[in-house]
C-alpha positions as CSV (number, residue, x, y, z in Angstrom):
1,M,-35.7,6.4,9.9
2,Q,-35.9,2.6,9.6
3,I,-34.8,2.8,6.1
4,I,-31.6,4.7,7.1
5,N,-31.0,2.2,9.9
6,L,-31.3,-0.7,7.5
7,L,-28.8,0.7,5.1
8,R,-26.3,1.3,7.8
9,S,-26.5,-2.0,8.9
10,M,-26.0,-3.5,5.5
11,G,-22.9,-0.7,4.7
12,L,-24.7,0.4,2.1
13,G,-24.7,3.9,2.7
14,L,-22.7,7.2,3.3
15,D,-23.9,7.8,7.2
16,I,-22.7,10.7,9.3
17,N,-19.0,9.8,9.7
18,G,-18.8,9.0,6.0
19,I,-20.3,12.4,5.0
20,K,-18.0,14.0,7.4
21,F,-15.1,12.2,5.9
22,L,-16.1,13.6,2.3
23,L,-16.4,17.1,3.8
24,Y,-13.1,16.6,5.5
25,S,-11.2,15.3,2.9
26,Q,-12.7,18.5,0.6
27,N,-10.8,20.9,2.9
28,Q,-7.9,18.6,2.9
29,G,-7.5,19.5,-1.1
30,S,-9.9,16.9,-2.6
31,D,-11.6,18.2,-5.7
32,F,-14.8,16.4,-6.4
33,T,-15.3,17.6,-10.1
34,R,-15.1,14.2,-11.7
35,T,-16.5,11.7,-9.0
36,A,-16.4,7.9,-9.5
37,M,-18.5,5.9,-6.8
38,I,-17.3,2.1,-6.1
39,G,-21.0,1.1,-5.8
40,R,-23.5,3.2,-6.4
41,Q,-24.0,4.9,-2.8
42,N,-27.0,5.7,-0.6
43,L,-27.8,8.4,1.8
44,G,-27.9,7.0,5.2
45,L,-28.4,9.9,7.5
46,R,-31.0,12.5,8.3
47,P,-31.3,16.0,7.0
48,S,-30.8,17.4,10.3
49,D,-27.4,15.3,10.7
50,L,-26.4,16.6,7.2
51,K,-27.1,19.9,7.8
52,R,-25.2,19.8,11.0
53,S,-22.2,18.4,9.2
54,F,-22.4,21.0,6.5
55,T,-22.1,23.7,9.3
56,Q,-19.6,21.7,11.3
57,F,-17.2,21.8,8.1
58,G,-17.9,25.4,7.1
59,F,-20.4,25.0,4.1
60,S,-23.5,27.3,4.1
61,F,-26.6,26.1,2.5
62,T,-30.3,26.6,2.0
63,E,-32.8,24.5,2.8
64,K,-33.7,23.9,-1.2
65,I,-30.5,22.3,-1.5
66,I,-31.3,20.1,1.2
67,R,-34.5,19.3,-0.2
68,E,-33.0,18.7,-3.4
69,I,-30.4,16.2,-2.3
70,Y,-32.9,14.0,-1.0
71,S,-35.6,14.7,-3.5
72,C,-33.6,12.5,-6.1
73,G,-34.3,9.2,-4.6
74,P,-32.0,7.6,-2.0
75,Y,-28.6,8.0,-3.9
76,A,-25.5,10.4,-3.4
77,E,-25.4,11.6,-6.7
78,R,-26.8,15.3,-5.6
79,F,-24.8,15.2,-2.6
80,F,-21.4,14.9,-4.5
81,Q,-23.0,17.8,-6.9
82,S,-23.6,20.1,-3.9
83,I,-20.0,19.8,-3.3
84,G,-18.6,20.7,-6.5
85,A,-19.1,17.5,-8.6
86,K,-19.9,18.0,-12.7
87,K,-19.5,14.3,-13.4
88,V,-20.7,11.5,-10.7
89,D,-20.4,7.7,-12.1
90,S,-20.9,4.6,-10.4
91,F,-19.4,1.2,-11.0
92,D,-20.9,-1.9,-9.9
93,F,-21.0,-5.6,-10.7
94,S,-24.7,-5.3,-11.7
95,D,-27.0,-2.7,-13.2
96,Y,-29.8,-4.0,-10.3
97,E,-29.2,-0.4,-8.6
98,G,-29.0,1.4,-11.9
99,S,-25.0,2.2,-11.9
100,S,-23.4,3.8,-15.0
101,H,-21.2,1.8,-15.5
102,V,-21.3,-2.3,-15.2
103,H,-17.9,-3.6,-14.3
104,D,-16.5,-6.8,-12.3
105,M,-13.7,-5.0,-10.0
106,N,-12.4,-9.0,-9.6
107,L,-11.2,-8.0,-13.2
108,D,-8.9,-5.3,-14.7
109,I,-10.5,-1.9,-15.6
110,P,-10.4,-1.2,-19.3
111,D,-8.0,1.3,-20.1
112,Q,-10.6,4.0,-20.9
113,F,-11.4,4.7,-17.4
114,N,-7.6,5.1,-16.3
115,E,-6.8,8.6,-15.1
116,Q,-10.3,9.8,-15.6
117,Y,-11.4,10.8,-12.1
118,S,-10.2,13.6,-9.5
119,V,-11.7,11.1,-6.8
120,V,-12.4,7.8,-6.2
121,C,-14.7,7.1,-3.7
122,D,-15.1,3.7,-2.1
123,S,-17.4,3.6,0.8
124,G,-17.5,0.3,1.6
125,S,-17.5,-1.8,-1.6
126,L,-14.2,-3.4,-1.8
127,E,-14.6,-5.7,1.0
128,H,-17.0,-7.4,-1.0
129,V,-14.9,-8.3,-4.0
130,F,-13.1,-11.4,-3.4
131,N,-9.9,-10.2,-5.9
132,F,-9.2,-7.3,-3.5
133,P,-5.6,-6.3,-4.7
134,M,-7.4,-6.1,-8.0
135,A,-10.2,-4.0,-6.9
136,L,-8.2,-1.6,-5.3
137,K,-5.2,-1.5,-7.9
138,N,-8.7,-0.6,-10.4
139,C,-9.5,2.2,-8.2
140,M,-5.7,3.8,-8.0
141,K,-5.7,3.6,-11.9
142,M,-8.9,5.4,-12.2
143,V,-7.5,8.5,-9.9
144,E,-5.9,11.1,-12.2
145,V,-2.5,12.6,-10.8
146,G,-3.2,15.1,-8.2
147,G,-6.7,13.5,-7.4
148,Y,-7.4,11.3,-4.4
149,Y,-8.7,8.1,-3.5
150,L,-11.3,8.3,-0.6
151,G,-11.6,4.8,1.2
152,I,-14.2,3.7,4.1
153,S,-13.3,0.3,5.0
154,P,-13.9,-2.2,7.7
155,A,-11.6,-3.2,10.7
156,N,-12.4,-4.8,13.9
157,N,-15.4,-6.6,14.6
158,F,-17.0,-7.2,10.9
159,M,-16.6,-10.6,10.5
160,G,-19.4,-11.7,8.3
161,H,-19.8,-8.7,7.1
162,G,-18.1,-9.1,3.6
163,F,-14.8,-11.4,2.7
164,Y,-12.5,-9.0,4.3
165,Q,-11.6,-6.7,7.2
166,F,-8.4,-4.5,7.0
167,S,-5.7,-3.1,8.9
168,P,-3.7,-0.4,8.9
169,E,-0.7,-2.0,7.7
170,L,-2.5,-2.7,4.5
171,Y,-2.9,0.9,3.5
172,Y,0.3,2.3,4.9
173,S,1.9,-0.4,2.6
174,V,0.1,0.1,-0.7
175,F,-0.6,4.3,-0.5
176,T,3.0,4.6,-1.1
177,P,5.3,6.8,-3.9
178,A,6.8,3.2,-5.2
179,N,2.7,2.8,-6.2
180,G,2.6,6.8,-6.9
181,F,0.7,7.6,-4.2
182,E,1.1,9.3,-0.8
183,L,-1.2,8.4,2.2
184,V,-1.9,12.0,3.5
185,R,-4.2,10.6,6.5
186,L,-5.5,7.2,8.1
187,I,-8.2,7.7,10.5
188,A,-10.1,5.1,13.4
189,F,-13.3,5.6,14.7
190,E,-15.7,3.2,16.2
191,D,-19.2,3.1,14.8
192,N,-21.2,5.7,16.5
193,P,-22.5,9.1,15.1
194,L,-20.7,10.6,17.7
195,A,-17.5,8.8,17.2
196,K,-14.0,10.2,18.3
197,W,-11.5,10.1,15.4
198,Y,-8.3,9.3,15.6
199,S,-5.0,9.5,13.2
200,V,-3.6,6.2,13.0
201,K,0.5,6.0,12.9
202,N,2.1,4.2,10.4
203,P,3.7,0.6,11.5
204,A,6.9,1.5,10.1
205,S,7.5,4.5,12.0
206,V,6.4,3.1,15.4
207,G,8.8,0.1,14.8
208,G,6.1,-2.5,15.1
209,R,2.3,-3.5,14.2
210,V,-0.3,-1.0,15.2
211,T,-3.0,-2.9,16.8
212,M,-6.2,-2.8,19.0
213,T,-8.9,-4.6,20.8
214,S,-12.2,-3.2,20.2
215,T,-15.7,-4.2,21.7
216,K,-17.5,-2.5,19.0
217,Q,-17.3,-2.3,15.4
218,V,-14.2,0.1,14.0
219,Y,-13.8,1.6,10.6
220,L,-10.8,2.9,9.0
221,L,-10.9,6.1,6.7
222,V,-8.2,6.3,3.9
223,L,-7.3,9.7,2.4
224,A,-4.3,9.1,-0.3
225,K,-3.3,11.3,-3.0
226,R,-1.9,10.2,-6.6
227,I,1.3,12.0,-6.8
228,A,2.9,10.0,-10.3
229,K,1.7,8.1,-13.0
230,I,3.0,4.9,-12.1
231,T,1.4,1.4,-12.4
232,P,0.3,0.2,-8.8
233,F,2.0,-3.1,-7.6
234,E,4.6,-3.6,-10.0
235,S,6.4,-4.7,-6.9
236,T,4.3,-6.6,-4.3
237,P,3.6,-4.5,-0.7
238,Q,5.4,-6.5,2.0
239,Q,4.4,-5.9,5.5
240,S,7.0,-3.5,7.3
241,D,7.8,-5.7,10.2
242,F,8.9,-8.6,8.0
243,V,10.9,-6.2,5.7
244,V,13.0,-5.1,8.9
245,A,13.5,-8.8,10.0
246,W,14.5,-10.0,6.5
247,N,17.1,-6.8,6.2
248,S,18.4,-7.3,9.7
249,K,22.3,-7.8,10.3
250,S,21.7,-9.7,13.5
251,D,23.1,-13.1,14.1
252,S,20.2,-13.9,16.1
253,G,16.9,-14.6,14.7
254,V,15.0,-14.6,17.6
255,K,15.6,-11.2,18.3
256,N,14.2,-10.2,15.1
257,L,11.0,-11.9,14.7
258,P,8.0,-9.9,13.8
259,G,6.3,-10.8,17.0
260,Q,9.3,-9.1,19.1
261,L,9.4,-5.8,17.5
262,V,6.7,-4.1,19.5
263,K,7.8,-3.5,22.9
264,Q,6.0,-6.1,25.1
265,S,4.1,-5.2,28.6
266,G,5.3,-6.8,31.5
267,I,2.5,-9.2,31.7
268,E,3.3,-10.6,27.7
269,T,7.0,-10.8,29.1
270,L,5.9,-12.6,32.1
271,F,3.7,-15.1,29.6
272,N,6.6,-15.4,27.3
273,K,9.0,-16.6,30.0
274,M,6.8,-19.4,31.0
275,N,8.2,-22.7,29.8
276,D,6.0,-25.9,28.9
277,K,6.2,-26.9,32.7
278,A,4.2,-24.1,33.9
279,P,0.8,-25.1,35.3
280,H,-2.0,-24.6,32.9
281,W,-4.1,-23.2,34.9
282,L,-1.8,-20.6,35.6
283,K,-0.7,-20.1,31.7
284,N,-4.9,-19.3,31.5
285,I,-4.9,-16.8,34.2
286,V,-1.6,-14.8,32.5
287,K,-3.7,-14.9,29.0
288,K,-6.8,-13.4,30.7
289,L,-4.6,-10.7,32.0
290,I,-3.2,-9.9,28.9
291,L,-6.4,-9.8,27.2
292,F,-8.0,-7.5,29.7
293,H,-4.7,-5.2,29.6
294,V,-5.3,-5.3,25.8
295,W,-8.9,-4.4,25.7
296,R,-8.6,-1.9,28.2
297,A,-6.1,0.1,26.1
298,G,-8.3,0.2,23.7
299,F,-7.1,3.4,21.2
300,S,-3.4,3.2,22.7
301,A,-2.0,6.4,22.6
302,K,1.2,4.9,20.9
303,F,-0.8,4.2,17.8
304,F,-3.7,6.5,17.7
305,Q,-4.0,10.4,18.0
306,P,-7.3,11.9,18.3
307,F,-7.9,14.7,16.6
308,N,-10.8,17.4,15.5
309,P,-11.4,17.1,11.7
310,A,-13.1,20.2,11.9
311,E,-10.5,22.2,13.9
312,G,-9.5,25.5,12.7
313,I,-12.4,25.7,9.8
314,K,-13.7,29.4,9.8
315,S,-14.6,30.5,6.1
316,S,-17.9,29.4,4.6
317,K,-18.4,27.6,1.4
318,K,-21.3,27.7,-0.6
319,L,-22.9,24.6,-1.9
320,V,-24.0,24.4,-5.3
């Protein structure tokens, strides 16, 4: 149990929410026949949690399969095989964990790996790669047309974990038809084994930035399907609210500043109307009211829709 907790704290393992995401993605159409792991991933959950997850997502299993999954060392290859993988490769900067392929994801992936995988799974590696756009582009190129990219990414409260933490805007701007992809679903949840999952809305569809303030660590789950053989990032993704501002025909630039595109609360409106002559103590009080208002909102219904990833699952699928 101590080892499992250590792996989870280091972000090296597929914990219970990661496993649920992979099972959910298969129910959404992901085919794990040829799977690539970015970083050789560990299983970071107890056998009892794994069995409960299998049951929740409609998979029947035997105790023999569960023992086999855990008897092959700490790594996740046997788990992927149990849900249909015939081939499981892993890519890492070093061979210290015995990965299938040694490659620095800061650099362009060799052509031999392009479109070779039905699923490319990053369960917490790309935030540790300095050249993140290149690393993500590599993953996208490795997915065959009709295949899926599955990402588990740090969002709020991960300062110091890696080089980066990410926002919904990034993934909605990257996984577009212009880059050969469709973003099937973006999910947010707080780091908790019993976490509630939320479907994240597209900033472009709500007309402003999708934001939240949290007291706990928050992850994003990315389910994206490759729909065309297009080289990613031939044109650079741009943030949606800036695109709206740039394309605006209004004569007043002030009305179209990105920060103004989201409807403000009454408290925020009051703060913005304050001029430099307002007392410093009064501004501080209003700032604290704004922070409390945002913190209390948490997963605002304007941006986040709760959903049950196992809803409607009835049929039982056999593990291999």
